[in-house]
C-alpha positions in Angstrom: -156.8 -39.0 12.8 -155.6 -35.9 14.5 -156.9 -35.2 18.1 -158.0 -31.8 19.0 -157.0 -30.5 22.6 -160.0 -30.3 24.9 -160.5 -27.1 26.7 -160.7 -27.5 30.2 -163.0 -25.2 32.2 -161.4 -22.9 34.4 -163.0 -22.1 37.6 -162.2 -18.9 39.5 -160.9 -20.0 42.8 -162.1 -17.7 45.7 -159.1 -16.4 48.2 -160.2 -15.0 51.3 -157.2 -12.9 51.6 -158.5 -10.6 48.6 -161.8 -10.4 49.9 -160.2 -7.5 52.1 -159.9 -4.3 50.3 -157.1 -3.1 52.4 -154.9 -6.0 51.5 -155.5 -5.6 47.8 -154.5 -2.1 47.8 -151.1 -3.2 50.1 -150.2 -5.4 47.4 -151.1 -3.4 44.4 -149.0 -0.5 46.1 -146.0 -2.3 45.9 -146.4 -3.2 42.4 -147.3 0.1 41.3 -143.9 1.4 43.2 -141.8 -1.0 41.2 -143.7 -0.3 38.0 -143.0 3.4 38.4 -139.5 3.0 39.3 -138.4 0.7 36.2 -140.5 3.1 33.9 -138.5 6.0 34.9 -135.3 4.3 34.8 -136.1 3.0 31.3 -136.8 6.6 30.4 -133.5 8.5 31.5 -130.3 8.0 29.5 -127.4 6.2 31.0 -124.9 3.4 30.6 -126.8 0.3 31.7 -130.0 -0.8 33.5 -128.3 -1.2 36.7 -126.8 2.2 36.7 -130.1 3.8 35.8 -132.3 1.9 38.3 -129.6 2.7 41.2 -129.7 6.5 40.1 -133.5 6.3 40.3 -133.5 4.8 43.6 -131.1 7.3 45.0 -133.4 10.1 43.6 -136.3 8.4 45.4 -134.7 8.2 48.5 -133.8 12.0 48.2 -137.2 13.0 47.4 -136.9 13.9 44.0 -137.1 11.9 40.7 -139.6 10.7 37.9 -141.1 7.8 40.0 -141.9 10.1 43.0 -143.2 12.7 40.8 -145.7 10.0 39.2 -146.8 9.2 42.7 -147.5 12.6 43.6 -149.2 13.2 40.3 -151.5 10.0 40.8 -152.4 11.3 44.5 -153.4 14.9 43.1 -155.7 13.1 40.6 -157.2 11.1 43.2 -157.9 14.0 45.3 -159.4 16.0 42.3 -161.8 13.0 41.7 -162.7 12.1 45.1 -165.9 13.9 45.1 -167.0 11.6 42.2 -166.1 8.2 43.9 -169.8 7.7 44.9 -170.8 7.4 41.4 -170.6 3.7 40.0 
């Protein structure tokens, strides 16, 4: 007789750090920056990923590049939608 796996009940544990919205924004900010850098690196043609990522990091330090353009575009969209933030 085969035994079926029993589903354990998953309970969400409360983490007091994430209650503070500012901390959550700080954590997401780093993840978004890394995601944008990797996405921009994958898009550009080059020899290998290390070379593409290093060139994207240099471009970001200079103030140009696709990742920085994506950040500025996101900020423009946030400014444009600021008036509608109180509607939930």
